[in-house]
N, C-alpha and C positions, 0 to 999 in steps of 0.2 A: 345358848338359842341354836338349835340346829338351823343349816341352809332352807330344808322344806320349811321349818317353823315361820322364816323370815319372810320367805316365799308366800305363803299364807298370810302372814301379817300386811305385807306388801297391795294385797287387795281389797285391804278394809278400805272403808269410807273414811276419810281425816275428816273430823268432824269441825275440828277448832280451825276457823277462815282465818282469824287474826296469826294464829301459830304457823298457817302455810305460809304467810307472806313472810314472814319471819324468818322462816325455815329458807325460804329461797333466797332471801340477802345472805343467810349463814352460808350458802353454797357459794358464794364469792369470796368465804375467806377474808372480810374487808381487812384485819389489820395486816395481812400479807399484803394484800393487794394495794392499800396504800402504801405501804414501803415499796413495791415494785414500781407504783407509778410516780412517786419522788426521785426513784432511781432513773425512770427513763426521763422524766423532763430533766433532771440535770445532766443526763449525758446528751441531749439535744443542745443543752446551753454549751457545756465543755465542748463538744465535736465543733460546734461553730465558732469557737471563741468568742462569746457574749453571746448578750441575748439576740437570737435570730428572728424575733416577729412572736405576738402572742397566738396567731391562727396556729402554727405546725406544733406546737407545743399543744394546745389544747385538742386538736384533731387526734395526734399520736397518743396522748390521755387517754380520751374516749375510747378508741380503736384498740387499743392494749388492754383496757379496763374491761371490755367484753369478751377478748380473747382469753386474758387470764381467768375470768369468771367462770368462762365454758370449762377451761382447764381445773380448775379447782373442783367443779361440780363432777366433772366427770372422773375427776380422782376419787372422791369420795362415791361415786359411782360403783369404779371396778373393785373399791374397798369396804364394800357394802357388808362383805362375810366378816371380814378381819377386824373391822372397826366395833363391832359389839364387846370383844375380846378384851379391848383395851380399855380403863376408865377415861384416859384422855381425849378416847374418841366415840365413846358409846352414846353421847348426849348427843352426834350431829343427826341429821335430820332422818337419813334413811334408819339406820338401829332405832333411833327412838319414834319411827313410823309415823313421822310428821308429814312425810313425802314418802310418793312411792317410787320404784326406780323408774317408770315412764315419764314421770314427772322430771326426775333430775336429766335422763335422756334427753327429754324434748328442749329442757332450759338449756344444757350444755350445747345442743345442733343451734337452737335459735342464737344463742349469743354468739357462738363461734361465726356462724356464716352473716351475722350482722357484724361485729368487730371485725372480719376481714374485708368487707364489702366497704365498710367506712372506711378502713385505710387505704383500699384500692382508689377510691373514689375521690376523697378530699386529699390525698398526699401524693403516694408515686408506689409501682407495683413492689417494688425493693422492699419496701416497708411492709405491706402485707403479706410478701412471702416470707420476710423473715420470720414475723408474727406467726404464722403458718407452721413455720418448721419448729419453732420455741413449741408449740401447744402439742406436735407430733412426737417429739421428742419426751415431752411431758408426761403425756397421756398415755402414749403407744410403746415407751420405751423404760422410762424410768419407772413409773407405776407399776407395770407387771416384776421388774427386776427387783422389787424391793423382798416379794418373797423366795427368790431365787439367789442371790448373791451379796454379798457387802458391798460390792463394787458399784451399787446401786448410785451410792452416796457421790462417785466421778461422774456419773451421767448426771444427776441432780443439779451438780453444780454448776454444770456446762448448761442444763436448762434454764437454772434460775440467774445467770448471768446473762443468756442470748438477749432480753429485752434490752440490754444497754445498745445493744446495734440496733436496736428499731428505735430509738431516741435520736441516735445519731443520722441514723439513714431519713428520718422525717425532716431533718434540718439542713443536712447537706446532700445526702442521695450516695454517701459515700462511706467508706471505714478508715477513718485516718487514724495517725497515733494516738491521739487523743481517747479516741473511743477505745480501741483495742488495749491502752493501757488498764484504762477504765473497766473493761472486761475483764482482763486476767485479774487485777485485784478484788473483784466480786467474785471470780471462781475460788481462788485460795482463801479468802474471808470466810468462805463457806464451812470450810472446813470443822476449824476450832468451834465455831459458832454450833453446827451439828453435831461435834463429839461431843460437847457438853448436854447437848439434849438427849445424845443417844444414851449416856451415861444414866441422866438421871430417871430416863425410861426405860431402863434395859430391861427390866422384869416384863414390863408391858409388851414391849416388843418383841420378846420372847413368847411371852404368850399368845400374841397373834400373829407366832410363825414370821415374823417379819426378820429380815438377815442381817441386821447393820453388825456394825465392827464389834460393837459392845456384846451383843449377843455371841458371835463366834468364838472374840476371847473375852470371857468374863473377868478376867482379872483388870481389863482397862489399859495395859500397858501400851498396847497397837495403839488404842484410840488417845493415848496421852502422847505418846510420839507423833504421832500424824497432826496432833494439834502443835505441836512445838514447829516442825518440819514447814507447814502452811502459813503458819504464824510470819515464820521468815520470809516465805517466798510472798505472804501480802505487803510486807515491808518492801521487800526489792520491787516489785511491781507498782507500789506508791511512788517511788522515785522516778518513773519512765516518764511522766510527763517531764521533769525537768529540760528535756533535751529539747523541747519546744516554746521553752519559758525564754522571753528576752522582756529585759535586760536581764543580766547574770544576778543582779543581786535580788530581784524576785524569786530566780530559780534556787538561790541559795537560800532564802527564807522559806521558801514553801519546802524544801528539801529537811529542814531544820523542823518545821513544824509536821509533816508528815512522819518525819522519823520518831517526833515525841508521842505522838499517837499510837503510831506500831508497836512502841519500846511498852506501852503501858498492856497493850493487846498481847505482845509476846511474853511479858513477865506474866500475865495471867495464865497463858496457857504453859508456859515453866512451873507453874504453881500445882496445877493440874497433871500434868504430866508427874510430880515427884509424888503426891498425895494420892490425887486420884480417888476423891470423896465426895460427897454429895454436894457440901460445901463449897469445896473448889470448883466443882463443875457451874455452880450458881454462880460466884464468881467472874468465872469465865464467859458465861453466857450473859450477865450485864454489861461485862466490858465488849462484848461483840456488839450487843446493840446499840451501845453509845459509840463506838468507832465509826460504824459505818454511815451514819450522818455526819458525823465529824468532816470524815475525808471527804465526803462531797460536797461538804461546805466549803473545804480547802480548794477544790476543784473550780467550782462555781467563782468563789470570790478570786481566784488567779488567773480564771479563764480569757481575762482581757488580756494576759500577757504572753497568750498561747498564739504560735505563728504557725 
């Protein structure tokens, strides 16, 4: 579909009202938003060295959901001309003509304003500022860079991990050792995860003009090396909380469990680097999806021993 054709399509009246409401929900990318909210709540608990209370966690979850919904919606708005070129995104609300560009812009603006205002009034300015910074980095830096340089993944990894700080600031108003270590784990965890996705959808990314590492290097060698190196970095950063765990026996148990989880992730990355096939990429993707909630569970369980 041409750009002009898409513009004309967006001026048409959307006939299915039920489809419109479902489309607005789809703009929020519910599954991704759910994982973000889980990591935010976990970071609030971890930074506070135990359960900080119900209300701060609820407030940061509500506010960050609204900000994340805005970011996801505007991401779709900015990618409305490349999404139709890829089967994995062609059914999104804009290319599928279930919403207009103005619908998405209004939704993004309203949810961003509501989210930041909610965080500011119920929590503190630090949390609201962090949420706004995350939104700016994701919408106005990461998204445009996807068609310009393969380094967009580095920016995206930082934007994807910044919500960790919002969770910490909501419960402690500071960024302590636990918050920084969790942030670094989430930054490095994203690379093997996304290298697997980038390999599986490399042809679609190329068709859409997105400059992913697997498009720049179709052999997959660079993606494989990056997956292995960042899997090691994930493991090293996952051990950082040991510094603040007391007593020492608890720190040792945490280190052993964190190492066991990271070893599985590392081995999946090594297999992907050696074979670089769709099968090894899917295995790495599955392991990555399991690793993160498992590590977050470890952090929460051992948070009572953080000092």
